[in-house]
N, C-alpha and C positions, 0 to 999 in steps of 0.2 A: 708457856704460847698459851695466849689469847684466843679462848674463844668467844663465838659471833653468833646465832641462829634467829636468821629471821624469816619474821614469821608470812609468807607468800599469798598477795590479795587473790581472794574472786576475781576474774574478769570475765563478767554475763558476758553476753548480746548487748544491751542494754546499760554498756558499764558507763560509769561517765570517766574516761579518760586522765583527763582534770587530774579527779581526787583522786585516783589510782595512782599513777607516776610522781605525784608528788606525793602522796605515803609509801610510797617504796622504795626512791628515790634517796626519801629522809636517812630509809634507815641506814643506807647500803651511804652517805657518807658515814656515817658513824661507827661503821668500819676497820677498826684500829691496821695499822701496817702490823703484813707477818701473823697474821692470826690464825683462826681454820674459822673459817665460815661453815655455817649446816645452812639453806633450805629448807622449811618448814611447810609442811605444805596441810598441813589440820583448818588453818581457818580459807582454804581455796575450795570454792566448790564447783567453781567452772571456768575454763581457760581458753583463752582465743588466742587470736590471730596476734592481736595485740602484746597479746599476755608470753607467748612464747621467746617477740622477741626482745621485749620489757628485759626475760629473764637468761637468756644469749646475751646480752649487750652486761649484761651485772656482771653477770659472769669471767669475762670478759675483763673486764676494768677492778673485779674481786683482783683478779689473776696478775693483772701491767704493774696496775698504779697502785696498786695495795699491799702486791707484793706475797699473800694468803691464800696456804688452801682451798678448798671453793668442793661440798657436797649437795650433793641432791638426795636426802633422805624419801627413800622412794617410799617407805613402811606407811611413810604416813601421807601419801597421793590416795586419791578416786582413784577408782578402779578406769574411770573416764577420760580423770585428769592423766591416765599415765597416755592413757589411747594417745591422746591430743601430739603428748611429748614424739608417740612411738611411729604413727601415721605422719605425721609431718614434717618429720626429718631434725625437727631442731632436734626428740631424741638420742641419733646419732651421732651428731656433733655435740651434745654437751654429756657421751659414753655408754649413758644408760641405761640405750633402747642401740638393736641392731642398726647400719645402716639401713638407707632407704633403698632398695635400685628403681633407676629410673632420673625419674626429672620428681626430685622431690615438693613440697608446698612449701617448704621451708627453704632456705638456703645463703650464706654467707659465699659474699668476694669481699678478700687480699686487696685486688686489683682490680681495675677497670677491665673488664673485662664484654665492652658489649656489646659481639655476636649471643654469644652465650648469655644475656641482658635479655634480648631481645628477643631470641626463642626461648625462654621465661615467661616472659613476658604472655607471645600467642600460644602458645602450649599449655602451660599451669591456670592462667589466668584469663586472656581475650576468649581462648574457643570456652568457657564455662560459667561465660559471665551470663548467660541466660537471655541476651535481644545477638540483634544482628546490625553491624554497620559497611557502609560502603569499602572498598579497599583503598579508597584514599585517607575512609575517615580511621582505621587502620594502623594505616603506618601513622598520621600525625598523632590516633592516642598511643600505640607503643611510642612511638618517640618521642614524647612528651612525658613521659612514666620514666622513661627512661637517662630525661636528664635529671631529674630527680640523682636517679645513684652517678648519675657522672660530673655532677658540682657537689656530693656526697664527697666523690676521690677528691678533682681538684682544689677543692678551700672544708674541703672539713676537717681536715689536718686530725684523722681519728688513725691510731695504728691497730685498730681494731678490723678496720674496712667499714664493709652494708650485711646492716644483715636486713633479709627478706621473708614474708610469712604469708601465700595464699590464701580464703580460707574459701571454701562454702558450708553458705551462715545456715541454718534448719529453718524449718516450716520459710521455707521460697521471700525472705530475708535476707539474695544476692550474697553477691563476690564482696568481702573485706583480703585487700590489698594493702600494710603495711612492710616501709618501707624503713629502716632509722640507721644511723652515722650515731656515735656518740665520739664528734668531736669539736671545734671550734663554737660552732648556731652558727644561727644564721643575724642572730645581733649585732655578732661583732665584722662578720661581711661584712653584714648594712652600713653599718659604720667606718670599717674598715673604707667602701664605697662614695660615701657621702664625702668622709672626712670633717664627720664630732659629732659626740656620741651621744645615741637616739633612745630608746624607751625598748620595749618591748613591742607594747602593740604600732608606735610608726614603725619597726625593722620589720612590723608582719604585710603592711600594706607598701613600703619597696618590694617582698617578697612575690607583694602578689599585681605587681607594676608591673606590664608589659615591657618587654624588654631589659627591662630590669635587674645583671649579672654577674655576678665577678666572674665569672666564666672566658677566659679568653674566647674571641668568637672564630669560631672553625666550623667548618665544612661540617664538621658531627656534627657540632649542639649552634645550631645560628643565634635562637633567644631564646634568652632568662633559662628560671626552672622550671617550666611547662605547669603554670600551674591557673594561666588564664581560660584557655584550654579542659584542663578539666575540671573549673570551674563552671563554665557552662555543660558540660554533662551537668554534673553533678545536679546546679539549676532543676532542668529540664529530665534528667529519669529521676527525680524526688532521691537523687544519693545522700551522701554525706560527703565530706575532706571536711577531717584536722590536719592544723600543722604548727606541732609545740615545739618550739626549741627557746631553753632558759629559760626568759623573766617574758619572751610571747608565747602570743596563743593568737589560732583565728579556727576559723566555724564557715564553712558551707553549705547554705543545705537551702531546695529552695522554696524557701522562706526568706534569702534575701541571704551575707555573710556579716560576719563582725568580728574585730580588733582589739584585742586587750593586751594590757601587760601585768604580767600575778610574780605571782615567786616561783621561783626559777624551780620550774619545777622538773627541768631532768634532767643530764651533762649530751648537748648534739641537741638532735633537732630527728621529731622522726615524725613523717606523714601517715597519714591513716585518710585512706580512703575507700567507701562502702559503694557500690551499683545495683541497683534492683534489676529485679527479671520482670520484666517491662512488656517482653515479649514485642517491642518496634523497632524498627527496624532507622536504623542513625546515619543523615547524609547531608555535606554542606550544599547550602542554599545555590550554591556554581554548579551542584553536578544533577543531570537526569535521571529523575527518579525513575524508577518501577512503579507501577498499578498497588501494586500493594507496600511501599516507602511510606511513612511520616518523617514533617523538610525537620532538618536541624538546623541549627542556624543561618 
């Protein structure tokens, strides 16, 4: 049996996720079928939510597509890297730690469990966000993030389901939520909807256009991918929203939004959302604010 050792890169707070994904998935694509794969962490000095989701997804791809055996070299891990696996619940999923009791920051969904996702987003993500929102904004915000999950199940066509991880970042840097599926990707779905080939940049622009979706119009998910509202919040909050899918990459910050065509970074789609604890209260402009609120939209 062939053996393959993959050196896991660091995924620090200020990581260029595009570079990380490109480097890591280039190695994953070289895994021979029915081989024995070891993830070595000696070069990994820090591991954030995006890295945990990346490793969990690679674990599934190696087992399902490559039919290879897989192990994590725990001895090569720094103590805080192991602790990231442990406290997130990702280590329990991968079998290197005890499962986390209660609602863990890391979750893996094989089916569309809408109510569970809504509870997770409210209790594990939004409750720790560092600012407050009106009930209407909360409903819309959680619903829009839930649409990211829904789209992955509806059209991701992934055998692995959806991976996600929420993390409170150090030094008041905010809260990050990463959601990923390793299916056919947004460029494929955009081409199916448009009816002709599109570049990665064109696919990203399509995904961020309000109302564009390959989802059937249902009562539960009435509009698109939910990216427009998230983009507006990120720009006001000085946060960051990034979307990676095969040859497409988009990044939204308070400085604006970029779309570009890149080398195939990864198989599937990863959404990374970072919001800052600015202490503000967000509400829609048609709502009646209280005296201590700051307007939004």
